[in-house]
C-alpha positions, -999 to +999 in steps of 0.1 A: +033-245-033-002-232-024-035-224-041-043-188-049-055-168-078-075-136-080-064-101-075-039-097-047-056-065-036-089-083-032-072-108-010-055-081+010-088-062+014-105-093+026-076-099+050-078-064+065-116-064+065-113-093+089-085-077+109-102-043+111-132-059+129-110-078+153-126-062+183-162-063+171-169-099+178-172-130+156-203-120+137-189-086+126-155-102+120-171-124+093-190-095+078-170-065+066-203-046+059-209-046+097-182-019+102-197+014+110-173+044+107-180+067+137-150+090+133-147+109+099-109+107+101-110+069+103-132+070+072-106+091+055-079+066+063-101+037+049-107+058+018-070+060+011-065+023+020-092+011-004-078+033-031-046+012-027-027+042-014-013+025+017+014+052+023-011+080+026-034+057+046-006+051+071+004+087+074-031+100+079-038+072+104-008+080+125-016+117+124-052+111+134-041+088+162-016+114+175-043+141+176-069+118+192-093+119+163-100+081+160-111+075+196-141+054+186-118+031+165-088+026+188-085-012+183-094-011+146-069+017+140-041+000+158-047-032+139-048-014+106-016+003+115+000-030+123-011-044+090+003-015+071+036-018+090+037-054+079+031-043+043+063-023+045+083-050+062+083-034+097+077-068+113+091-058+147+068-028+151+038-047+137+045-076+160+045-053+190+011-039+180-004-074+174+010-088+206-002-058+226-037-060+212-041-097+211-033-098+248-065-078+253-088-098+229-107-128+244-126-139+213-108-172+202-121-168+166-107-133+163-074-143+179-069-173+156-075-151+125-051-125+137-024-150+143-030-167+110-026-135+090+004-125+110+020-159+102+010-156+065+027-123+060+058-135+079+059-165+056+057-143+025+086-123+038+106-155+042+107-152+080+099-189+084+108-193+121+086-163+130+058-176+107+059-210+124+057-193+158+026-173+148+009-202+131+013-224+161-007-199+181-038-208+161-060-230+183-084-245+158-110-218+155-105-210+118-131-216+091-124-246+068-108-225+040-084-207+063-077-238+083-066-256+052-042-228+043-030-226+079-020-263+079-002-259+045+016-227+056+028-243+088+041-273+069+058-251+043+074-231+071+088-263+086+100-275+052+117-242+046+137-249+078+146-284+065+124-299+092+108-325+069+099-350+095+078-324+114+062-312+082+052-348+075+036-351+109+017-319+103+004-329+069-001-366+075-038-375+079-051-340+072-083-339+052-100-309+037-114-295+004-104-312-028-082-284-041-065-280-008-060-317-004-041-318-037-017-292-025-014-309+009-006-342-007+020-326-029+038-310+000+035-341+021+050-362-007+079-338-012+085-338+026+085-376+028+109-379-002+133-354+014+129-373+046+141-405+028+106-420+028+106-426-009+078-451-013+054-432+010+062-399-007+059-416-041+024-427-033+014-392-024+030-376-054+015-403-077-020-395-065-015-358-073+001-367-107-029-388-117-056-364-106-080-346-130-072-309-133-101-285-135-079-253-135-046-243-151-031-240-116-040-276-107-027-288-141+007-271-132+006-288-098+000-321-114+029-316-138+051-305-109+042-336-089+050-359-118+083-341-124+093-344-087+083-381-086+100-388-119+134-374-108+131-391-075+127-424-094+157-415-116+179-408-086+168-442-072+179-458-105+143-468-114+144-459-151+111-476-163+090-461-135+107-427-139+100-426-177+063-435-172+058-408-146+077-381-166+057-388-197+026-376-179+039-341-179+024-319-207+047-311-237+039-274-234+041-261-199+064-247-173+079-281-165+080-297-200+117-290-206+129-308-174+104-336-181+118-341-216+154-341-203+144-366-176+127-389-201+158-389-222+180-398-192+156-426-182+162-441-217+199-435-214+200-454-181+188-484-201+213-478-228+185-469-252+202-439-267+181-439-299+150-433-278+168-408-256+176-387-287+139-381-294+132-358-263+167-344-263+164-333-300+131-317-292+148-297-264+176-285-287+154-259-304+140-244-272+152-214-252+189-218-245+186-201-211+167-230-197+191-254-178+174-284-193+179-271-229+216-264-221+221-298-208+204-313-239+230-297-261+255-319-245+233-349-241+225-351-279+262-355-290+268-378-260+240-401-273+254-400-308+288-409-295+274-439-276+258-449-309+292-446-326+279-419-348+310-398-342+305-374-371+270-364-359+284-361-324+312-338-336+286-317-355+264-313-324+293-306-301+304-278-325+268-265-326+267-265-288+300-247-286+288-220-310+255-216-290+273-215-256+298-189-270+272-166-284+252-168-252+282-162-230+290-131-251+254-118-246+257-125-208+289-105-206+270-075-220+242-080-196+266-083-167+284-051-176+250-033-179+241-046-144+274-035-129+269+000-145+236+004-127+214+002-157+196-030-149+176-023-118+161+011-130+152-007-163+131-032-144+109-005-130+109+018-161+072+009-169+060+006-133+038+031-116+062+047-090+035+055-065+043+038-032+018+021-009+005-011-025+005-043-005+020-074-021+034-055-051+057-076-073+071-071-107+048-086-133+063-076-166+099-079-177+115-051-196+115-055-234+152-058-238+180-083-243+186-084-206+151-092-197+153-128-210+181-135-185+162-123-155+131-144-153+147-168-128+161-139-108+127-121-107+110-153-096+132-154-065+114-142-035+144-125-019+150-104-051+113-095-054+114-084-018+145-063-024+130-048-055+098-039-036+119-021-010+138-003-038+106+007-054+092+020-021+124+040-015+120+055-050+084+065-041+095+079-008+122+100-025+095+114-049+072+120-020+098+140-001+107+159-033+070+168-036+070+181-001+101+201-007+083+217-036+053+223-014+074+241+012+086+265-015+049+271-024+041+276+013+069+302+016+054+321-014+020+319+003+033+333+035+051+362+018+019+369-003-001+371+029+025+394+045+024+417+015-015+417+016-014+425+053+010+454+048-012+468+021-045+465+041-033+477+075-032+515+068-068+518+055-081+495+082-062+515+109-077+548+095-112+534+096-107+521+131-096+556+143-128+571+129-149+549+151-154+560+188-173+533+206-170+551+239-189+582+226-215+559+210-219+541+243-223+574+262-250+584+237-268+551+243-267+556+280-283+590+276-311+575+255-316+548+281-318+574+309-343+594+289-365+564+282-364+555+319-375+590+329-404+589+303-416+556+316-413+568+352-436+599+346-456+583+317-445+612+295-465+603+264-451+633+246-416+621+252-422+593+228-437+615+201-422+616+166-404+646+153-436+659+135-457+652+166-432+670+188-432+700+164-471+701+165-471+698+203-446+726+206-467+749+183-499+741+203-481+747+236-465+779+223-499+794+214-509+792+251-480+815+260-489+842+235-501+876+250-531+877+226-542+842+236-565+856+263-582+882+241-620+877+236-616+876+198-593+845+203-620+824+218-626+804+186-588+798+182-585+787+218-612+762+212-596+748+181-562+746+199-578+728+228-594+702+205-562+697+185-540+694+216-565+670+231-566+649+200-528+648+198-525+639+235-551+612+230-531+597+201-498+598+220-514+582+250-530+554+228-496+546+212-476+550+244-473+513+253-464+502+218-439+530+214-424+523+248-419+486+239-405+496+205-380+519+220-369+493+245-365+467+216-345+491+196-323+499+226-317+462+231-307+459+194-284+489+199-268+471+229-262+440+208-248+461+179-225+479+203-214+446+218-207+430+184-189+461+173-167+461+204-160+424+199-152+430+162-129+458+171-111+436+196-108+409+170-094+435+145-069+447+171-060+411+180-056+402+143-035+433+137-012+422+164-013+384+158-010+382+120+027+392+121+032+365+149+013+339+128+033+347+097+066+345+117+055+312+132+047+298+097+081+310+085+098+294+115+079+261+109+088+260+072+124+269+080+125+240+105+109+215+082+133+222+053+164+208+071+144+178+083+133+171+047+168+175+035+181+150+061+154+126+053+160+129+016+198+124+021+190+093+042+166+079+016+191+085-012+219+067+008+197+037+015+184+038-021+219+036-034+228+008-010+197-011-020+204-007-057+239-019-051+226-050-034+201-057-061+229-052-087+251-076-069+222-101-067+216-097-104+253-099-113+257-130-092+227-146-110+240-137-144+275-149-134+260-182-123+243-186-156+276-177-174+295-201-151+271-229-160+275-222-197+313-221-193+312-254-175+291-269-203+315-254-229+345-270-212+326-303-211+318-299-248+354-291-257+367-320-236+342-344-252+351-331-287+388-335-279+381-370-267+364-379-300+393-364-320+418-383-299+400-415-305+399-408-342+436-401-342+442-433-323+422-453-347+441-438-376+474-446-359+463-482-354+455-486-390+488-471-400+498-440-419+477-440-451+506-424-469 
């Protein structure tokens, strides 16, 4: 048992916040705010992760790594990938990642934290030998809180392997925070009792059983310590001490039923059956599925029998037989439902099927008759682990189905683009045929040659506007007229000379600006022609490539569909096998409950028959009353 509390996701985020900064040094490793995301794709991965969508986080991370898009976060990305692999139970792959990266990390604080979290997840997956191996890699560089949990996890890993003496050595003499010390003492006491060191273990459990409890969790730990110590005393035949310890357990709590049963047996060991009836009669009206309550149904008439109250004993045996029979009938119905495959889906009926959450476990039992039989089963780590895998397989099945639906949509998109291409190609081709860039280029060259010639001779009239050129032509044409030399044209000649000189002066004054302006426009024309040529090439390329692209998309979609079908078939096969294993697990648990009730029913019938035989024998001894 270990302290905890709080949201599992918060603990997981804190865990990975430390792991993510593994390569950043001790200061950053202690401060998650110190992580600076340099690659947007890694930020996208973290977004999915902090949204509790571990599956999308893992797929996006692996895709980004494959395309080299998280180069600035190589170590952090690998560690996150290893942590996500651990979340899905891929311990071998995750171990390879951690081992490879830890070989390159020199910071002892970082290394110890990495080994600690690796050991913790292995322990939660019931891989106790591997957890021990990882936890023993820690070299004493953990902060006090983690060091306390590290010691406790190491001891629990050893105890899970029935190595109680080694667990005692690990825990003995360890000191830490008050809450952690309580859990350490409890585990040490249990280890010592199982290692046949009853008195040493009793002292440890007694200290825990007498402590003040500030939280409900510590109160439960205190009850559990008293229960463990009380039954250890009972097995040793120390009835008085057992009774005193068991009476410390709260009357309303998870361990109250077993404590009441134990108190009764402590009195029975001293032949004080009247006192034993008090806790046993209290148990009689509690939930019959509890093993202590079932045993009390036999213990009560047993006590009445020892008190020679045979009538009361018979009544209580008959009541017990009725209760056992009714419960066995209900268990038969539950077993048949489990065998028919209705039980496991019912457990997840109200659960969010989205995959990708770390440390998921079933919190709420289904509101049905079967639910009350499964609390003990669901509390079992192995069943929860299998149920988590089953749930992830369901999510993966839905995810693959979603992608199959997406592929159908992609096919429609490709066909729509193909139809649009076929519709747009004729008008585009017609417009392209109407554009002759070669002719335009020749015309540009002619303009360039003319500008060069104008500049070479400084032909100011060559840069005149259309109106100015028309005026220049008129003035020049007058000089070629036969009447131009007539004496009466003297005044006209003077006006023509002045006007031509004025126009020439204006053209000369604007020549430099107009020359620059024509050169600038020619450069713009070159750029426009270049862009037009590039655009034409792109249009030609697109015209030729679009069919290839569409064919490639069709081929990729066609190739993905069989892969998805194979994956879906594989998931369905594994899902069916996992459901069968869970059903078998549930059936075995229900059968065990039924077998226990059948055993108790046989005992009740035997005890009842014994009472009847004794009554018949007493009647025979007194003689036939007739």
